[in-house]
C-alpha positions as CSV (number, residue, x, y, z in Angstrom):
1,F,0.0,0.0,0.0
2,G,2.8,2.4,0.8
3,F,6.6,2.6,0.5
4,Q,8.7,3.9,3.4
5,N,11.3,5.3,1.0
6,C,11.8,5.7,-2.7
7,S,14.2,2.7,-3.1
8,P,11.7,0.7,-5.2
9,I,12.0,3.2,-8.1
10,E,15.8,3.3,-7.9
11,S,16.8,6.0,-10.4
12,D,14.1,5.2,-13.0
13,I,11.1,7.5,-13.1
14,G,9.3,5.0,-15.2
15,L,9.0,2.7,-12.2
16,V,6.6,5.2,-10.6
17,E,3.8,4.1,-12.8
18,V,4.9,0.4,-12.5
19,C,4.7,0.6,-8.7
20,H,1.2,2.2,-9.0
21,Q,0.0,-0.5,-11.3
22,L,1.2,-3.1,-8.8
23,G,-0.9,-1.5,-6.0
24,A,1.4,1.1,-4.3
25,R,-0.6,4.2,-3.4
26,F,1.8,6.2,-1.2
27,M,5.6,6.7,-1.4
28,Q,7.8,8.6,1.0
29,L,10.4,10.6,-0.7
30,S,12.9,9.9,2.0
31,Y,13.3,7.7,5.1
32,N,15.3,9.7,7.7
33,N,18.3,9.9,5.4
34,Q,19.0,11.9,2.2
35,S,17.6,10.2,-0.9
36,L,17.7,10.9,-4.6
37,L,14.5,12.8,-4.1
38,A,14.6,14.7,-0.7
39,S,16.3,15.0,2.6
40,G,15.4,13.0,5.6
41,C,14.7,14.4,9.0
42,Y,17.8,13.0,10.5
43,E,20.1,14.9,8.1
44,E,22.0,17.9,9.6
45,V,21.4,19.8,6.4
46,D,18.1,19.7,4.6
47,S,18.9,20.6,1.0
48,G,15.2,20.4,-0.1
49,I,13.6,18.6,-3.1
50,T,16.2,17.5,-5.6
51,R,16.0,17.9,-9.5
52,M,14.9,14.3,-9.7
53,G,12.5,14.8,-6.9
54,R,10.6,17.5,-8.7
55,Q,10.2,15.2,-11.7
56,V,9.1,12.3,-9.6
57,I,6.6,14.4,-7.7
58,A,5.0,15.4,-11.1
59,E,4.9,11.7,-12.2
60,M,3.4,10.7,-8.9
61,N,0.8,13.3,-9.4
62,R,0.1,12.0,-12.9
63,V,-0.5,8.4,-11.9
64,G,-2.0,8.8,-8.5
65,L,0.8,7.8,-6.2
66,V,0.6,10.0,-3.1
67,V,3.6,12.0,-1.9
68,D,4.3,11.1,1.8
69,M,6.8,13.2,3.8
70,S,6.5,11.5,7.2
71,H,10.2,10.9,7.5
72,S,11.5,14.0,5.7
73,G,13.0,17.2,6.8
74,E,11.2,20.6,7.1
75,R,12.5,22.3,4.1
76,S,12.0,19.2,1.9
77,T,8.4,18.8,3.2
78,L,7.5,22.4,2.6
79,E,9.0,22.2,-1.0
80,A,7.1,19.0,-1.6
81,I,3.9,20.7,-0.6
82,A,4.6,23.6,-3.0
83,A,5.8,21.4,-5.9
84,S,2.9,18.9,-5.8
85,A,-0.1,19.7,-8.0
86,R,-2.1,17.4,-5.8
87,P,-2.5,17.3,-2.0
88,I,0.2,15.3,-0.3
89,A,0.2,13.4,3.0
90,I,2.1,13.1,6.3
91,T,0.8,9.7,7.1
92,H,2.4,9.2,10.5
93,A,3.8,12.1,12.7
94,N,2.6,14.4,15.4
95,P,2.9,18.2,16.1
96,A,6.4,19.2,17.3
97,S,4.8,21.8,19.5
98,W,3.3,18.9,21.4
99,H,6.3,16.7,21.5
100,D,9.7,17.8,20.1
101,A,11.0,14.8,18.2
102,L,12.9,14.7,14.9
103,R,10.0,13.1,13.1
104,N,7.4,15.3,14.4
105,K,6.2,18.4,12.3
106,S,6.2,22.1,13.0
107,D,3.1,24.2,12.9
108,T,4.4,25.8,9.8
109,V,4.4,22.5,8.0
110,L,1.0,21.5,9.3
111,K,-0.6,24.8,8.2
112,A,0.9,24.6,4.8
113,L,-0.2,21.0,4.4
114,A,-3.8,21.8,5.3
115,E,-3.8,24.9,3.1
116,S,-2.9,22.7,0.2
117,G,-5.6,20.2,1.0
118,G,-3.3,17.6,2.4
119,M,-3.7,15.1,5.3
120,V,-1.8,14.3,8.5
121,G,-2.1,11.0,10.4
122,F,-1.3,11.2,14.1
123,S,1.2,8.6,15.3
124,L,0.9,6.2,18.3
125,Y,4.6,5.3,18.1
126,P,5.9,6.0,21.7
127,H,8.9,8.0,20.5
128,H,6.5,10.5,18.9
129,L,4.3,10.8,22.0
130,R,4.6,13.3,24.9
131,D,5.7,11.1,27.8
132,G,6.5,8.2,25.5
133,S,5.0,4.9,26.5
134,E,3.4,6.7,29.6
135,C,1.5,9.2,27.3
136,S,-2.2,9.3,28.5
137,L,-5.2,8.9,26.2
138,Q,-6.4,12.3,27.3
139,S,-3.0,14.0,26.4
140,F,-3.1,12.3,22.9
141,C,-6.7,13.3,22.2
142,R,-6.2,16.8,23.5
143,M,-3.4,17.1,21.0
144,V,-5.7,15.9,18.2
145,A,-8.4,18.4,19.2
146,D,-5.9,21.2,19.3
147,A,-4.6,20.3,15.9
148,A,-8.2,20.4,14.7
149,D,-8.4,23.9,15.9
150,L,-5.1,24.8,14.3
151,I,-5.5,23.4,10.8
152,G,-9.2,22.2,10.5
153,V,-10.7,18.9,11.4
154,N,-11.0,17.8,7.7
155,H,-7.2,17.5,7.4
156,I,-6.4,15.1,10.3
157,G,-6.7,11.4,11.0
158,I,-4.9,8.6,12.7
159,G,-1.7,7.1,11.3
160,S,-0.8,4.7,14.1
161,D,2.7,3.7,12.8
162,L,1.9,0.4,14.6
163,C,4.3,-2.5,13.7
164,Q,2.1,-5.1,15.2
165,D,3.5,-8.7,16.1
166,Q,6.9,-8.0,14.7
167,P,10.2,-8.8,16.4
168,D,12.7,-6.1,17.4
169,S,14.9,-7.3,14.6
170,V,12.4,-5.7,12.2
171,V,12.9,-2.2,13.6
172,A,16.7,-2.8,13.6
173,W,16.5,-3.7,9.9
174,M,14.4,-0.6,9.1
175,R,16.8,1.8,10.8
176,N,20.0,0.2,9.4
177,G,19.2,-1.2,6.0
178,R,22.4,-1.6,4.1
179,W,23.7,1.9,4.4
180,T,25.8,1.6,7.5
181,R,28.2,-0.8,9.3
182,Q,27.5,0.9,12.6
183,T,24.3,0.4,14.6
184,D,21.8,3.2,14.2
185,F,19.3,3.3,17.0
186,G,17.0,5.9,15.4
187,E,14.9,7.4,18.1
188,G,15.9,4.7,20.5
189,S,19.3,4.2,22.2
190,A,21.8,1.6,23.0
191,A,20.1,1.1,26.4
192,A,16.7,0.7,24.7
193,P,17.3,-0.4,21.1
194,G,14.0,-2.1,20.3
195,F,10.4,-1.2,20.1
196,P,9.3,0.9,23.1
197,A,6.2,-0.4,24.9
198,Q,2.9,0.9,23.5
199,P,0.7,3.0,25.8
200,A,-1.7,0.7,27.7
201,W,-4.7,2.3,26.0
202,F,-3.3,1.5,22.5
203,E,-1.4,-1.8,22.6
204,D,-2.8,-3.1,19.2
205,N,-5.5,-2.5,16.6
206,R,-8.2,-3.7,18.9
207,H,-7.9,-0.5,20.9
208,F,-9.0,2.0,18.2
209,P,-12.3,2.4,20.0
210,N,-10.4,3.8,23.0
211,I,-9.3,6.7,20.8
212,R,-12.9,7.3,19.6
213,R,-13.9,7.5,23.3
214,G,-11.0,9.8,24.1
215,L,-11.9,12.2,21.3
216,E,-15.5,12.4,22.5
217,E,-14.3,13.1,26.0
218,V,-12.1,16.1,24.9
219,G,-15.2,17.6,23.2
220,L,-15.2,16.6,19.6
221,D,-18.7,16.2,18.2
222,Q,-19.8,12.9,16.5
223,D,-19.1,14.1,13.0
224,S,-15.7,15.3,13.8
225,V,-14.8,12.0,15.6
226,A,-16.1,10.0,12.6
227,A,-13.9,12.2,10.3
228,V,-10.8,11.7,12.4
229,M,-11.3,8.0,12.9
230,G,-11.4,7.3,9.1
231,G,-13.8,9.4,7.2
232,N,-11.1,12.0,6.2
233,W,-8.7,9.3,5.1
234,L,-11.4,7.7,3.0
235,A,-12.3,11.1,1.3
236,F,-8.6,11.6,0.7
237,F,-8.1,8.2,-0.9
238,E,-11.1,8.7,-3.2
239,K,-9.6,11.9,-4.7
240,S,-5.9,10.9,-4.7
241,F,-5.4,7.3,-6.1
242,G,-6.6,7.9,-9.6
243,P,-4.9,9.5,-12.6
244,G,-4.3,13.2,-12.3
245,G,-4.0,14.0,-16.0
246,T,-0.9,14.6,-18.1
247,I,1.7,16.6,-16.4
């Protein structure tokens, strides 16, 4: 359904359409590191969207492959929003104003995303949460409600970033790939290298009803709760996955 980075297209723009034909509907332009298309959020210098990146964004727009900037840097994300003729997504991240993590996004990015018609999915990954694994349901849902006030409820949803029933070796593989001989702990550390414990109120996909209840408790009305819990993503899918015309 979605690629965490642009490796599947290698350096061949023709593979964008092939990936879409095979069922891919989202592609991140970078995963923490610099790619051929954009800078990742772990790079010290964000050089923005590359020459190839602009061409690939146009091709993604044409075929209906959504640009995802969840793991990209600030400048690259803002440039992707500006360069894309179709709304883009940040499928799994939270506001940096709520919890300052490398992967979380500034209010500047969130506002630009919403103004362009894009979507953000709020993450349940503990490294993205205020107080980590001890984050309360009320704190998370209050953040969602505040984001609705900031950018509009129609541009927000849930993007859990849940890697369910997978061993710690999976997260080590995702962080390290083949690009380094040193161990990269990502947002973890040598003392805690694996998956952090999920909050007790969201241990797996059976607990989505807890989020619905929490959103109601912080004051969102029924229509807004339904939108955040999936309605907004469905509307975004319907307008994003088909051809966008010749570009």
